[in-house]
N, C-alpha and C positions, 0 to 999 in steps of 0.2 A: 051392794057396796059400790061406791063411785070409782070410776076408772080415772086415774091421774097419770099424766106424763111428767114425771119428775126425774129427768136425767140432767147431767151436768151441761150437756149441749143445749137443752131446752132452757135451762136457767140462764146461760149466757145470751141466748137469743132474746129472751125476755128482758134481760138487763140492758142490752143494746137498744131494744125497741122502746122501752119505757124510761130508761135512763133515770135511775133513782134520784129523788129530790133530797139533797142534804145540804146543810149550810156550810159544810167545810170540805166537800169533795167535788172536784171539778173535772170534767172530761177534757182531755188534752187532744187537740186535733193537729197542732203543729207547734214547733218551738223554733223561734228565730234567734240566732246568735249574732246577728249583724254580719257585715262583710259578705252578704249574699249567701250565708249558710243557714239553711232551714231544714229541720227534720219534720217530715210530714208522716202522719199516721193514717191508715185506712180503717175501715169499719171493723176489721178483724182484730186490730190492735186495741185492746182494752187498757188504755193508759189513763190513769187518774192521778191528780195532784191534790194533796191536802195542805192547806195553809191556814194559819190562824189570823193573820192580818194582811190586808192589801194596802198598798200606798194610797194616800189621800190625794185630793186634787183641789188646790186653791186657785181661784181666778180673781185677780184684782180688777176692779172696774175703774175706768178713767172718765171723768166728766168732760165732755167736749161741747163748747158752745157753738150753735149753728142757727143763724137767723133769729137770734134773740131767745132761743130755747136751749136748755141744757139736756144733752143726751148722754146716757151712760153707755160707754163702749167697753167691751171686754179688753183687758190688757194682758199683763204677764201671767203665765200659768206656772205654778210651782207644784211639784209632786212631793208632798211631805211624806217622809218615811221611806222614800224610794232608795235611799243609800244602803239600807240594811234590812232586808226582810227574808224570812226563810220559807222555802217551799219543800215539802216532803213528797217525793214521788213513790208510787207503789209499783214495784217491779214484778214481772212475771217470773215463773220458776226457771225459764231458760235464759233469763237476763238479757232479753232483746233490747230493752230500753237502755240498760247499762252499756251494751255494745255499741249502740248508736251514739251515746254520749262520748264514748272513747274514740269513735271515728271522727267526731267533730274536734276533739282535743288533738288528735294526731294531725288533722288537716290544719288546725291553727298553728301547731308547732312547726309544721313545714312552711307555713306562710311567713312566720316571723323568724325562721331559720334556727330554731332551737331543737335539741334532742329531747325526746320524751323520757 
């Protein structure tokens, strides 16, 4: 009979090493909220985000004449659908991710001078 090492620690080690390929699950390494606020995660934090649609990117090109030739130069970039898209995060049982989000919310409330 084959000897297998199937412990929960071994599973998580393999999950981190191989990082499962899925079309709707993304490994999160950091989250930037602007204003110089970024949450960074290390290799022990298994933070994943699940989303259905990501914003699109449309680049308009502008024709510019130069020495008798027309060149297409990239112009304005618009991110379609960036106003409203949903991201679902998977949280661990100790709610570490939730606590980090709450820290950022508290920091932001202090910044703008409002009570939480």
